[in-house]
VMD Tcl script that draws the C-alpha trace (Angstrom):
set ca {
  {-36.63 -17.39 3.07}
  {-38.55 -14.22 3.89}
  {-38.20 -10.50 3.13}
  {-36.57 -10.83 -0.29}
  {-36.84 -8.04 -2.85}
  {-39.57 -8.55 -5.46}
  {-38.63 -9.52 -9.03}
  {-34.99 -10.11 -8.12}
  {-32.80 -13.08 -9.09}
  {-31.29 -15.10 -6.22}
  {-28.97 -18.09 -6.11}
  {-29.63 -20.52 -3.27}
  {-27.22 -23.26 -2.32}
  {-27.60 -26.08 0.19}
  {-25.81 -29.20 1.33}
  {-26.19 -31.87 3.99}
  {-23.68 -32.30 6.80}
  {-23.60 -35.65 8.61}
  {-21.17 -37.65 10.69}
  {-20.07 -39.25 7.39}
  {-19.18 -35.89 5.84}
  {-20.68 -33.23 3.61}
  {-22.85 -33.91 0.58}
  {-22.24 -32.17 -2.76}
  {-23.60 -28.64 -3.07}
  {-26.97 -28.17 -4.70}
  {-27.76 -24.86 -6.42}
  {-31.02 -23.36 -7.59}
  {-31.62 -20.03 -9.32}
  {-34.93 -18.31 -8.63}
  {-36.55 -14.98 -9.40}
  {-39.01 -13.66 -6.82}
  {-42.48 -12.66 -7.95}
  {-43.94 -9.17 -7.90}
  {-42.76 -5.83 -9.20}
  {-39.28 -4.68 -8.32}
  {-39.25 -1.34 -6.50}
  {-37.38 1.56 -8.06}
  {-33.71 1.69 -7.09}
  {-33.05 4.23 -4.33}
  {-30.81 7.20 -5.04}
  {-28.23 7.43 -2.23}
  {-26.38 10.52 -1.04}
  {-23.68 10.23 1.64}
  {-22.35 13.37 3.33}
  {-19.64 13.51 5.98}
  {-20.82 15.28 9.13}
  {-17.41 15.05 10.79}
  {-14.44 12.62 10.79}
  {-16.47 9.77 12.32}
  {-20.08 10.28 11.16}
  {-21.71 10.12 7.73}
  {-25.29 11.14 7.01}
  {-26.83 8.81 4.43}
  {-30.10 9.80 2.76}
  {-31.94 8.36 -0.22}
  {-35.11 8.46 -2.26}
  {-37.36 5.48 -2.72}
  {-40.73 3.93 -1.92}
  {-42.30 4.40 1.52}
  {-43.35 1.56 3.83}
  {-40.36 -0.68 3.03}
  {-37.30 -1.64 5.05}
  {-33.96 -0.46 3.66}
  {-30.58 -1.99 4.32}
  {-27.57 0.31 4.48}
  {-24.27 -1.46 3.83}
  {-20.82 0.07 4.10}
  {-17.18 -1.03 4.07}
  {-13.68 0.18 3.25}
  {-13.26 -2.04 0.16}
  {-15.36 -3.80 -2.45}
  {-14.20 -7.17 -1.08}
  {-15.31 -6.27 2.46}
  {-18.58 -4.86 1.05}
  {-19.19 -8.25 -0.59}
  {-18.00 -10.53 2.22}
  {-18.77 -8.81 5.52}
  {-20.07 -5.25 5.33}
  {-21.19 -3.19 8.28}
  {-24.95 -2.80 8.01}
  {-28.04 -1.22 9.44}
  {-31.73 -1.41 8.58}
  {-34.41 1.26 8.75}
  {-37.78 2.15 7.28}
  {-36.75 5.84 7.26}
  {-35.05 7.57 4.34}
  {-31.93 8.61 6.23}
  {-29.53 7.31 8.84}
  {-26.32 8.52 10.46}
  {-23.53 5.95 10.27}
  {-20.52 5.99 12.60}
  {-17.23 5.18 10.87}
  {-13.52 5.05 11.70}
  {-11.59 8.25 11.15}
  {-9.03 8.42 8.34}
  {-10.77 5.69 6.29}
  {-12.62 5.89 2.97}
  {-15.93 4.03 2.81}
  {-18.23 2.63 0.13}
  {-21.97 2.83 0.81}
  {-24.96 0.93 -0.63}
  {-28.64 1.15 0.23}
}
mol new
graphics top color blue
foreach p $ca { graphics top sphere $p radius 0.5 }
foreach p [lrange $ca 0 end-1] q [lrange $ca 1 end] { graphics top cylinder $p $q radius 0.2 }
display resetview
């Protein structure tokens, strides 16, 4: 697995699938090496009813993921997302909805 955040805990699960069925799940907990970057400070500002300008502070020369959804459950299960190495992005959203944003 590539492009994981340094000094961050991850849980990895795997199983085998054959014509006989699925094996039991196997879990492993790992912490990546290195120094964790400082957490970015996100600001989200509505430009109009369908666009939000997201900007944040943080280290340069890294790729950021911007995740957004209308509920915590959607943010966890299947958020909208975008990646960039910049420190801002304009996100298009549905009108008359409230959104949660993470970077």
